[in-house]
N, C-alpha and C positions, 0 to 999 in steps of 0.2 A: 725191155721195156718195163716199167713200173707197174704194178696192180695200185689200182685207186680204190683206196679202203676210206676215202672221205667224198662227200659231193663236190662237184658233178661227177656223175660214173662214165664209165667209158661208152656203155649204153644207155642211156637216160632219155626221158621223152618230156614234154612241155607240162602235159596235166591232164587237160581236157579230152572227155571219153564221150562216144557217141551214147545217146540216152537210149536204152532197150525200150521195147514197145510198151511191155508193162508200167513202165514209167511214165509214159506219154499217157497210156491211158488213166493212171492213177492222178497225174495232173489235172487233166480232164474233167474227172470226179471230183478233184475239191474244188477246181473252179466252178463247177454247178452244184455243189454243196451235197454232193452224195456221200464224199467220206471227211472226217475231221482231219485237223490237222496232223492230230496222231496217228491218224491212219497213214497220210500219206508219208509221214516221216518212217513208218515201218517198211512201206515198199523201199522209200529210199535206201534202209537200211539192208534191205537185203540184196538191191542192185549193186550197193557199193559192195560188201560181202562178195559176191560173186564177181564182180571187177579188180578185186583186191588180190583174190585167188588166181584169176587168169595172168594179171601183172608176173605176180611171182612166179608161176608156173612155167613162163616164158623165159625165166631168169632175169628179169629186171632188179636190178638193186635197189631201187627207190622205186615206190607206189603213191599214187594218189588216189583221191576218192572219187577221181574221174569228174570234177566239180560238179556231181550229180546232183545236190541239192540246189544248185544255182539256177537262173534265168540266163544271166549273163558273167562274163567272166571278170569283169568286174565292178558292175553297175552294183550289184548285190551287196558287197563291201563298202564300198562308197557312200551307199545311201544308208549305211548303219555307222556311219561317222557322226559322231554329234555336231549339230550345225548345217547339216547337208539335208534339203528335203528334195523331193521328186516332182518335174513340174513336165507338163506337156512338151515333147520335142517340138524344136521350130528351127532346127537347123539339118537339112537335107545331106546324108553321106552319100558318095557315090561311090559304089563298087563297078568292078568287073570281072568278066570272066571271057573264056573261050566264045561263049555265044553273046557278049555285047555289055551292057551298061544295066546295073541296077541301081534304081535310089532307094533310099533306107534311112528313113525318121526315127532315130531314137528317143526315148524317153532324156530328157535332160536334166540337170541339176541345178540347183541354187544354192550358195552358202548363204543363209539367211541367220546364222548364228554363230555364235563361237566355236572354230573346229576343236573335238577332243574326242577322246574315245573312254566313255563311261563304263563299257562292258565291253570284254574279249571278243573282236567280230572272229566268228566262225572259230571260236575255243570249243564249244559242244561238238562240233564237226571234226576238229583236229583230234579230240580224245576219242572219238569213235575210230577214229583211221588210226588211232595208235593202237589201240586195244584190238583191231580187226587185224592187223598187218602183223605175221607170223614172224617173217625171217628178212623183212626187206624194210629201208628208212622210211619211214615214211614224211613224204613233201608235200607241203602247204602252199599254195601260190596265192598269191594278193595282187592288187595292183598296186604300181607304185604312185609317190605321190604326183608326179608329174600329171598322171591322168584325172585328176581332181582338177586340173586348170587346162590342159589342152583344148579339148574342144569349145569351151564357152570363153575361155578367156577372163578377162578382168571384166566383160559384163555379166558372166554368173556369179558375181559376189557381191553382196549387196553393200555398198560405199557407207551406210549407214552403220555396218556393223566393222566394216576393213576397210576405213579410208586411205589407209596406206598399205599397200599390196606385202610390204617386208611383215606386216603386224599377220597377217593371210598365214605367209610360210614359214613363219616363228611358230605358229600353232599348227599348223597341218605336220610341222617336222616334228612336234613335240606330239603330237597325236600319233604321230608313226613310231616313234621312241618307245613310248607306253605300249603300244599297240605289241612291240617287239618284246620288249620286258614280259609282258604278260605271257607271250607265246612261249619264250623260255622258260618262265614257271611251271608252263605244262609240259615241259620237255620234247619241244619243237628243237630239231639239229637241223633240218634241212628248208629253210624259206625262202621262195622265189617273188621277185617281184618283178611280174607283167609290165611292159610300157613299150607301145606302140610308138611311141612319139618319137622315141630315139631312133628309129626306123624310118617313121615317115618322112620328117625333115630331110632326107636323103633325096627326096623330089621335091624339083623346084617348084612344081605347082604348089606342094603342101607348105611349101617357105611362103609363097603367094599368100597363101590363105593364114597364115602367123602373122603376116605383115598388116592384112585385112581386119586382124582383130585388136590390132594394137600392140602387137608382139614384133620382138628383135629377131627377125628369121635368121640372122647370122651368128646369133649369140645364144638364144633360147636353148640350145642342146647342153651348152655349157653352163647355162642356170639350172637347168633340170638335173644335170651330174653333181651340182653341187647339193642341190636339195636332198637327191637320194641321200648323197655321202653323209649330210646332217641329220638325216632318219635314221641311218644306221650307225650314227657315233658310238652308240652305247651298246650296241650287239653285243652279247657274253663270249667268251671265248668258248669252240665247241659246236657253234651253230655256224652252218655254211651258207651262206648268200650265196644264190644266182641272179641274172635277171634273164629276161627272155623279152626279144624284139623282134617285132615282124611287121610288114606292110599291109596288114589286116588281113581278117581273117572270117567271112560269114557268108555259110551257106556256099561255099568253094568260090567265092570271089576274095578280090584283095582291093585295095584302095589306094594304094601307092606304088610306084616302082625306083629302081636306081639302087645302084652300087653303095656300097657302104662307106666310099670314099671321103663324102663330107665330115660323117661324124667318128670314124674310125680311130683315127689319132688320138681326139681327147676319152672317147670312149673306153678304149682300152687302156688306155694310161691312167687316166684322173678316177673311172669311177673305181671305187674301193668294196670291189665283189671277188669271190672265189671264181666265178666262172659266167661267161656269157654263152646263153643258147641265141644263134643267131641264123636268118633264113638263108640259104641258098638252093632255093629247089629248083628254080630255073631263069631263064635268061633275066627276067625283073629284079636278080638280086644282083647281079653284076661279076664280077671276077674273085677271087680268090687274094688277090693282090693287097687287099687293106688289112690282111693278115700282117702284114711285114711292121706293122705298129704292134703289136703283141709283145709286152715287154718281157724280156727272158725271165723266168722263175715259176711261180706256182699258180698263177692264172690260169685257168685253161678257160679255150673257145669250142664249146658244144656245136658241132657241123651239123644245121637241120640240112639234110639233102634230100629225106624222104618225104615226099609231097603226102601232107593230108588231103590235098584237095579234090583227090582223083583215086580211083580204087585201084588203077594198074598198079603192079608191084614191081618196083625198081629192078633193075640189073643188078645182083651180085659185084660182078665185075667191074662195073660202070661205077658203083659205089666206091668200090677199094681206088678203082683209077682216080676220083676224084679227091678221096683221102690223100693221096698220093701227090697230087697237085697242091691241096692245099700246103702240103708237108713240105713244101717248097718255099713258103713264106712264114711258115712257124712252124717251133719242133713239133715233132709227131707225137712226142712225150704231152704235150700239152693242148692236144686236141681230141676229142670225144666225139661221138654220133647221136644223134635223135631224127625224129621227123621236125620240121619245120615250124610246125606249130601245132595246137591242140587238135583233135578232132572236130570238137565240137565246143567252139568259142559260146555259142549262144545256145541256147535250146533247142533251137531246129538242127542245128548240126550240119555236117558237110554230105557231101554227094558221092557216098560208099556206102559199102554193108559193115556192120560189125565183125563178119568173116576178113573182109578185108583189113579193117582196122587190125586187127590181131596177127594178121599176116605181115604186117608191114613192122610192126612192133617185134615182132619174133625176127623178121630179117633184121632190125637194126641190130640184135644181140648178137644174133648169128656172125653178121659182118665184123662187129666189134670184136668178139672172140677171134676171130680170123686176122683182125690187122694188130690186136693190142696181146692177145694172148690171155 
């Protein structure tokens, strides 16, 4: 079995980590005016140094900053795009967990100007991560272009700025190409585009939502794939790009259900990336049969078998059995292992402890070493 020397790695992870107590306290102090922005950043710096050291210590080949500077996995980036402003949320998003339903109304976005990138988004953050990592590849996670469109659709885009939606997509794609170029200039060799929409539309209820806001539920995932490809069309040689897609991750709850059957053929064949982080942590995600669409070659599927939604540690033997089951449909050499999502997609985090988080990541490394060597 070949050793992977480029991302994604046999043992990998999605990106976000639980915020440590001292960081939560610092954020409260900053909000109350007790410390400055510089003071908050110093606390973030120290938390990131600790998180990187822990990732490297358990043997992960790729490290992130845990998204510890962010409030949200995607909105911090999206609000930094030129032409996008923040507005009060008006669309309630329903999440579910074992105890029932949670309703969450996140802040919304409004495209009220020409979309662009005038400053490298997360550029300083990545430079700090790059300086901090000692022996692992620093990975930057950003939301995909789809996430600027999915929740609000056409209604979130000012028609006085973009009367034609094609013009909006052209500018958004160009903005991403510029961001990718800038990140490459900083030395980024591992970029991940997070895109929940490509998993959500497996759920018939989500497709009904797409139709309700004027989208084409049968083709929207195809359109998104084309836009992502356009956004990545000028990425340089030497930059590995992956996508991560899950069915929602907010305080250990999810927003969508359904196997990968609806999107798998197009996703695995048409999306021009090096690897796919895909969620398979419970029955919500269906079986491994859609892996049969993975083309033979270099593309990797990172099996998200270890849940981040609860602290109970998975069985090593069961993980090995699941990998063997997945290998019935795709070559084992084109598979990797990770948790199914981040541990803290928003600042609140999921309902498990930091010790449980690190135990799960350590298990991913140990099982990957056992399976792939």
